[in-house]
C-alpha positions, 0 to 999 in steps of 0.5 A, spaced: 971 863 532 965 862 527 958 861 529 958 853 528 964 853 533 960 857 538 954 852 537 958 846 539 961 849 545 954 852 547 950 845 546 956 841 550 956 845 555 948 845 556 949 837 555 954 837 561 950 842 565 944 837 564 947 831 566 950 835 572 943 836 574 940 829 574 946 826 578 944 832 583 937 831 583 938 823 584 943 824 590 938 829 593 932 824 592 936 818 594 935 814 587 941 810 585 947 808 589 948 802 593 944 804 599 937 804 595 931 800 597 933 796 590 939 794 594 939 787 592 942 788 585 948 792 588 955 787 589 957 791 595 950 790 598 953 787 605 957 793 606 952 798 606 952 802 612 945 803 613 943 795 612 947 793 618 
């Protein structure tokens, strides 16, 4: 492996970790998904447990 290969691996790994961190943050803060306050745009809004 040369320096370019290692740099690509590091960049891809950081990108994957960043996406995972954003998804976890949104899940913790209740942003996104069917049961948020903006649920009217969700095609499955009538099936949300919190709306019943």
